[in-house]
RODO-2510 file (C-alpha; in nm, 4 decimals, decimal comma):
residues 319
     n   res          X          Y          Z
     1     m    -0,0011     0,0032    -0,0074
     2     h     0,1279     0,3500    -0,0689
     3     k     0,1331     0,6034     0,2156
     4     v    -0,0297     0,9294     0,1663
     5     s     0,2060     1,2067     0,1895
     6     s     0,1580     1,4306     0,4790
     7     r     0,3392     1,7079     0,3014
     8     k     0,0692     1,8103     0,0566
     9     p    -0,1880     1,9103     0,3281
    10     w     0,0878     2,1023     0,4778
    11     r     0,1873     2,2808     0,1730
    12     f    -0,1773     2,3627     0,1072
    13     r    -0,2029     2,5150     0,4345
    14     q     0,1039     2,7209     0,3912
    15     l    -0,0097     2,8561     0,0637
    16     l    -0,3523     2,9457     0,2189
    17     l    -0,1766     3,1082     0,4937
    18     l     0,0378     3,3157     0,2504
    19     a    -0,2563     3,4147     0,0529
    20     a    -0,4431     3,5136     0,3536
    21     l    -0,1447     3,7273     0,4699
    22     g    -0,1145     3,8856     0,1199
    23     f    -0,4783     3,9777     0,1213
    24     v    -0,4550     4,1338     0,4726
    25     l    -0,1323     4,3240     0,3639
    26     v    -0,2706     4,4441     0,0358
    27     n    -0,5869     4,5771     0,2129
    28     a    -0,3821     4,7381     0,4909
    29     v    -0,1789     4,9343     0,2166
    30     a    -0,4962     5,0318     0,0491
    31     f    -0,6546     5,1479     0,3806
    32     f    -0,3567     5,3459     0,4796
    33     h    -0,3269     5,5099     0,1301
    34     a    -0,6918     5,5869     0,1267
    35     w    -0,6808     5,7596     0,4687
    36     r    -0,3760     5,9662     0,3647
    37     f    -0,5420     6,0765     0,0344
    38     t    -0,8617     6,1862     0,1994
    39     h    -0,7380     6,3522     0,5095
    40     f    -0,5387     6,6443     0,5364
    41     t    -0,2919     6,6841     0,8105
    42     t    -0,1391     6,9921     1,0051
    43     e     0,2140     6,8854     0,9235
    44     a     0,4349     7,1721     0,7603
    45     g     0,5702     7,1218     0,4085
    46     a     0,4648     7,0789     0,0490
    47     h     0,2165     6,8271    -0,0856
    48     t     0,3745     6,5356    -0,2655
    49     d     0,4310     6,6213    -0,6327
    50     n     0,2176     6,4813    -0,8973
    51     p     0,2829     6,1004    -0,9922
    52     e     0,4356     6,2077    -1,3319
    53     q     0,6728     6,4377    -1,1740
    54     l     0,8164     6,1852    -0,9318
    55     t     1,1637     5,9669    -0,9878
    56     p     1,1361     5,5990    -0,9899
    57     l     1,2814     5,5850    -0,6342
    58     q     1,0222     5,8598    -0,5033
    59     k     0,7365     5,6471    -0,6538
    60     v     0,8462     5,3438    -0,4666
    61     g     0,8661     5,5597    -0,1383
    62     i     0,5074     5,6852    -0,2002
    63     l     0,3890     5,3291    -0,2338
    64     l     0,5429     5,2327     0,0951
    65     t     0,4777     5,5601     0,3081
    66     g     0,1747     5,7347     0,1328
    67     i     0,1644     6,0904     0,0261
    68     k     0,2459     6,4119     0,2232
    69     n    -0,0968     6,5775     0,2405
    70     p    -0,0896     6,8958     0,4454
    71     k    -0,3993     7,1028     0,4583
    72     p    -0,3968     7,3544     0,1621
    73     r    -0,3528     7,7114     0,2817
    74     n    -0,4345     8,0279     0,0836
    75     q    -0,1068     8,1874     0,0053
    76     a    -0,2536     8,5207    -0,1709
    77     v    -0,5639     8,7344    -0,1580
    78     p    -0,7451     8,9018    -0,4361
    79     a    -0,5968     9,2187    -0,5914
    80     f    -0,9496     9,3351    -0,6586
    81     p    -1,1989     9,4679    -0,3887
    82     y    -1,3672     9,1793    -0,1727
    83     r    -1,4892     9,0818     0,1387
    84     t    -1,4618     8,7532     0,3368
    85     l    -1,7829     8,5688     0,3852
    86     y    -1,8476     8,2480     0,5959
    87     l    -2,1317     8,0128     0,4670
    88     n    -2,2883     7,7066     0,6354
    89     s    -2,2682     7,3721     0,4546
    90     a    -2,3668     7,0184     0,5661
    91     n    -1,9840     6,9709     0,5953
    92     g    -1,9177     7,2694     0,8240
    93     r    -1,8329     7,6512     0,7816
    94     l    -1,7008     7,7493     0,4646
    95     e    -1,4664     8,0581     0,4071
    96     a    -1,5210     8,2475     0,0766
    97     w    -1,4244     8,5684    -0,1048
    98     y    -1,6894     8,7758    -0,2539
    99     g    -1,5864     9,0285    -0,5184
   100     p    -1,8880     9,2315    -0,6631
   101     v    -1,8823     9,4466    -0,9590
   102     p    -2,1114     9,7364    -1,0395
   103     r    -2,4059     9,6395    -1,2353
   104     p    -2,3132     9,2818    -1,2751
   105     r    -2,4264     9,0586    -1,5470
   106     g    -2,4569     8,7900    -1,2807
   107     t    -2,2175     8,5936    -1,0437
   108     v    -1,9719     8,3203    -1,1046
   109     a    -1,9065     8,1042    -0,8200
   110     l    -1,5622     7,9270    -0,8393
   111     f    -1,4484     7,6018    -0,7030
   112     h    -1,0907     7,4661    -0,6921
   113     g    -0,9397     7,1185    -0,7342
   114     y    -0,8035     6,8523    -0,5009
   115     a    -0,5287     6,9618    -0,2540
   116     s    -0,5910     7,3246    -0,3547
   117     c    -0,7848     7,6277    -0,2341
   118     k    -0,9611     7,9355    -0,3417
   119     s    -0,6454     8,1472    -0,3919
   120     k    -0,5558     7,9259    -0,6871
   121     l    -0,8406     8,0702    -0,8849
   122     l    -0,7590     8,4317    -0,8516
   123     t    -0,6488     8,4815    -1,2238
   124     e    -0,9709     8,3047    -1,3421
   125     a    -1,1852     8,5342    -1,0964
   126     a    -1,0174     8,8522    -1,2098
   127     y    -1,1146     8,7584    -1,5886
   128     f    -1,4757     8,6831    -1,4969
   129     r    -1,4835     9,0362    -1,3184
   130     r    -1,3446     9,1861    -1,6478
   131     l    -1,6266     9,0289    -1,8244
   132     g    -1,8700     9,2013    -1,5842
   133     y    -1,9534     8,9147    -1,3374
   134     s    -1,9316     8,9375    -0,9664
   135     v    -1,7339     8,6472    -0,8312
   136     l    -1,7559     8,4273    -0,5313
   137     l    -1,4437     8,1885    -0,4559
   138     t    -1,5019     7,9235    -0,1768
   139     d    -1,2686     7,6836     0,0008
   140     f    -1,4328     7,3330     0,0002
   141     a    -1,4604     7,1858     0,3630
   142     g    -1,1309     7,0741     0,4603
   143     n    -0,9290     7,3150     0,2443
   144     g    -0,7969     7,6635     0,3098
   145     g    -0,9942     7,8708     0,5626
   146     s    -1,2874     7,6259     0,5746
   147     t    -1,3276     7,3975     0,8648
   148     g    -1,2368     7,0309     0,8801
   149     n    -0,9667     6,8147     0,7134
   150     i    -1,1497     6,5561     0,5102
   151     c    -1,1541     6,5606     0,1092
   152     t    -1,3639     6,3167    -0,0717
   153     v    -1,2662     6,4370    -0,4190
   154     g    -1,5865     6,5682    -0,5203
   155     h    -1,8490     6,3533    -0,3347
   156     h    -1,9117     6,5497    -0,0059
   157     e    -1,7871     6,8608    -0,1733
   158     a    -2,1086     6,8735    -0,3685
   159     a    -2,2855     6,9609    -0,0722
   160     d    -2,0600     7,2850    -0,0605
   161     v    -2,1487     7,3532    -0,4146
   162     a    -2,5109     7,3357    -0,3325
   163     a    -2,4702     7,5665    -0,0309
   164     v    -2,2975     7,8172    -0,2105
   165     t    -2,5394     7,7961    -0,5212
   166     r    -2,8477     7,8366    -0,2998
   167     w    -2,6945     8,1355    -0,1130
   168     l    -2,6453     8,3327    -0,4393
   169     q    -2,9719     8,2383    -0,5783
   170     r    -3,1418     8,4067    -0,2718
   171     r    -2,9875     8,7325    -0,4334
   172     p    -3,0588     8,8928    -0,7943
   173     g    -2,9061     8,7830    -1,1077
   174     p    -2,8060     8,4606    -1,2782
   175     v    -2,5525     8,2199    -1,1270
   176     m    -2,2743     8,0454    -1,3182
   177     l    -2,0711     7,7687    -1,1632
   178     y    -1,7119     7,7259    -1,2535
   179     g    -1,4767     7,4437    -1,1405
   180     n    -1,1762     7,2507    -1,2269
   181     s    -1,0958     6,8836    -1,1596
   182     m    -1,2499     6,8061    -0,8223
   183     g    -1,4455     7,1206    -0,8313
   184     a    -1,5998     7,0227    -1,1654
   185     e    -1,6991     6,6802    -1,0423
   186     a    -1,8553     6,8311    -0,7475
   187     i    -2,0600     7,0662    -0,9520
   188     l    -2,1891     6,7755    -1,1725
   189     r    -2,2882     6,5748    -0,8691
   190     a    -2,4527     6,8574    -0,7054
   191     e    -2,6652     6,8940    -1,0011
   192     s    -2,7259     6,5317    -1,0641
   193     e    -2,8017     6,4192    -0,7073
   194     l    -2,8594     6,7405    -0,4981
   195     g    -3,0966     6,9353    -0,7356
   196     v    -2,8843     7,2339    -0,7901
   197     r    -3,0006     7,4217    -1,0892
   198     p    -2,7570     7,7255    -1,1938
   199     t    -2,7869     7,9188    -1,5158
   200     a    -2,4758     7,7726    -1,6720
   201     n    -2,1681     7,5548    -1,5982
   202     l    -1,8081     7,5940    -1,6920
   203     v    -1,6393     7,2764    -1,5938
   204     e    -1,2568     7,1851    -1,6524
   205     c    -1,1182     6,8390    -1,6700
   206     p    -1,3684     6,6409    -1,4593
   207     y    -1,2765     6,2816    -1,4286
   208     g    -1,5006     5,9988    -1,5637
   209     s    -1,5173     5,8158    -1,2280
   210     m    -1,3463     5,7856    -0,8877
   211     l    -1,2250     5,4271    -1,0096
   212     e    -1,0946     5,5638    -1,3420
   213     t    -0,8989     5,8538    -1,1717
   214     a    -0,7410     5,6360    -0,9189
   215     s    -0,6407     5,3875    -1,1931
   216     n    -0,5026     5,6762    -1,3907
   217     r    -0,2666     5,7744    -1,0934
   218     f    -0,1327     5,4214    -1,0819
   219     q    -0,0789     5,4073    -1,4429
   220     s     0,1037     5,7402    -1,4388
   221     m     0,3448     5,5724    -1,1811
   222     h     0,3697     5,2710    -1,4090
   223     v     0,1999     5,0536    -1,1515
   224     p    -0,0686     4,8120    -1,2413
   225     p    -0,3983     4,9636    -1,1260
   226     f    -0,5569     4,6281    -1,0205
   227     p    -0,6310     4,5576    -0,7362
   228     l    -0,4901     4,8726    -0,5537
   229     a    -0,7049     5,1269    -0,7208
   230     n    -1,0178     4,9285    -0,6683
   231     l    -0,9185     4,8630    -0,3028
   232     l    -0,8195     5,2438    -0,2745
   233     v    -1,1595     5,3596    -0,3843
   234     f    -1,3433     5,0990    -0,1634
   235     w    -1,1624     5,1984     0,1667
   236     g    -1,1734     5,5716     0,0686
   237     g    -1,5453     5,5539     0,0480
   238     v    -1,5928     5,3275     0,3616
   239     q    -1,3643     5,5622     0,5710
   240     n    -1,5754     5,8477     0,4660
   241     n    -1,9390     5,7003     0,4629
   242     f    -2,0192     5,6879     0,1007
   243     w    -2,0149     5,4299    -0,1984
   244     a    -1,7021     5,5829    -0,3883
   245     f    -1,7737     5,3669    -0,6879
   246     d    -2,0881     5,5710    -0,7545
   247     l    -1,8801     5,8908    -0,7911
   248     d    -1,9211     5,8931    -1,1538
   249     a    -1,9429     6,2135    -1,3744
   250     t    -2,0247     5,9917    -1,6917
   251     h    -2,3474     5,9042    -1,4922
   252     f    -2,4022     6,2511    -1,3407
   253     a    -2,4038     6,3976    -1,7098
   254     t    -2,7270     6,2060    -1,8003
   255     n    -2,9042     6,4066    -1,5398
   256     i    -2,7810     6,7409    -1,6411
   257     s    -2,9686     6,9753    -1,8603
   258     t    -2,7934     7,2991    -1,7733
   259     p    -2,6039     7,4703    -2,0695
   260     t    -2,2463     7,3316    -2,0060
   261     l    -1,9113     7,4363    -2,1441
   262     l    -1,6867     7,1280    -2,0899
   263     m    -1,3086     7,1999    -2,1302
   264     w    -1,0020     6,9408    -2,1384
   265     g    -0,6336     6,9596    -2,1830
   266     e    -0,4984     6,7342    -2,4636
   267     a    -0,1909     6,6567    -2,2628
   268     d    -0,3814     6,5581    -1,9414
   269     p    -0,2192     6,2471    -1,7842
   270     r    -0,4892     6,2171    -1,5295
   271     v    -0,8187     6,2714    -1,7223
   272     t    -0,8356     6,0853    -2,0537
   273     r    -1,0019     6,1917    -2,3773
   274     q    -1,2272     5,8856    -2,3619
   275     e    -1,3549     5,9930    -2,0182
   276     t    -1,4156     6,3423    -2,1351
   277     d    -1,5846     6,2141    -2,4538
   278     a    -1,8261     5,9980    -2,2413
   279     i    -1,9224     6,3076    -2,0171
   280     s    -1,9728     6,5212    -2,3158
   281     a    -2,1926     6,2605    -2,4933
   282     n    -2,4176     6,2169    -2,1978
   283     l    -2,4740     6,5801    -2,1066
   284     r    -2,8562     6,6360    -2,1989
   285     g    -2,8719     7,0137    -2,2214
   286     p    -2,6992     7,2704    -2,4591
   287     k    -2,3282     7,1917    -2,4448
   288     q    -1,9935     7,3208    -2,5813
   289     r    -1,6595     7,1475    -2,5810
   290     q    -1,3284     7,2925    -2,6081
   291     d    -0,9943     7,1122    -2,5995
   292     f    -0,6620     7,2906    -2,5413
   293     p    -0,3509     7,1938    -2,7131
   294     d    -0,0442     7,1169    -2,4958
   295     s    -0,2261     7,1749    -2,1839
   296     g    -0,2140     6,9038    -1,9019
   297     h    -0,4040     6,8834    -1,5708
   298     e    -0,3475     7,2560    -1,5098
   299     p    -0,5156     7,5933    -1,5656
   300     y    -0,5637     7,6370    -1,9387
   301     w    -0,4817     8,0129    -1,9479
   302     r    -0,1188     7,9163    -1,8740
   303     k    -0,0491     7,7778    -2,2291
   304     n    -0,3574     7,8889    -2,3986
   305     k    -0,4572     8,2146    -2,2551
   306     q    -0,6101     8,3650    -2,5687
   307     l    -0,8067     8,0483    -2,6531
   308     w    -0,9262     7,9982    -2,2844
   309     e    -1,0429     8,3685    -2,2573
   310     q    -1,2121     8,3662    -2,6126
   311     t    -1,3928     8,0344    -2,5210
   312     v    -1,5208     8,1482    -2,1717
   313     a    -1,6293     8,4863    -2,2937
   314     g    -1,8036     8,3426    -2,6008
   315     f    -1,9996     8,0962    -2,3774
   316     l    -2,1143     8,3414    -2,1187
   317     a    -2,2153     8,5755    -2,4034
   318     k    -2,4785     8,3226    -2,5034
   319     q    -2,6232     8,2614    -2,1586
***
């Protein structure tokens, strides 16, 4: 008779244990990164550079330690006359700068991107004022002068967009919403899911979905996105009490009939043409699309100032 080897069950148990340890380790890494990505700290220093700007050694370090994510602070104030306002949102108290103009054509509310703040939008605000619009620049909750330290990359921030828009709509004149990246995502969710109805939207580089933007960040670091991108999105949502896989501008667009100017940079490494095409195709109302040559995930006026100004002015003239 042949004896049954006792090594096979032992090897199977070893493999099972290694698989379990690997599963726990990968989830622990994803949980840690999700926390660092969605919670700003009070530590001094600069935010970690964008993935495409990191060296291979720096990328390895980020994978092991997570990003440096200090709370964004406003480093400049408007050169135009303004006053500071504090508005209440479901996320806490928001700090805003209000810059009225005489006999305004309306008001443009400006919303910044991830790991940013309202002072980063002063150039855009000054141009809107030259076009005859009052401006309201707001720090999302967790950023700049607003309360808190949590950032959900567009989900909770939609409530801030809603609070600002409704405050403005209690006053005379049309309300236009301008946002880039996370700010654009928050605008689209506020309209799709929170019932916000502005006069018009001007949105720059909204990402297709939370999973797509997480995957794009891993790809920009030349790291396979699966399964870490999926786990990062899952744990980021769990930590902040929402289902992050539903943070999807492609779907939000199907519920938006507001006239919308959708802008995208042709050299953007974090938002793809396919994502932008899908959002554009799904917008239900009057829409205009403008792509900017050589522009990445950045303000389009830097490399295409004349085109950006002409596009914005032409769109607003039709509203």
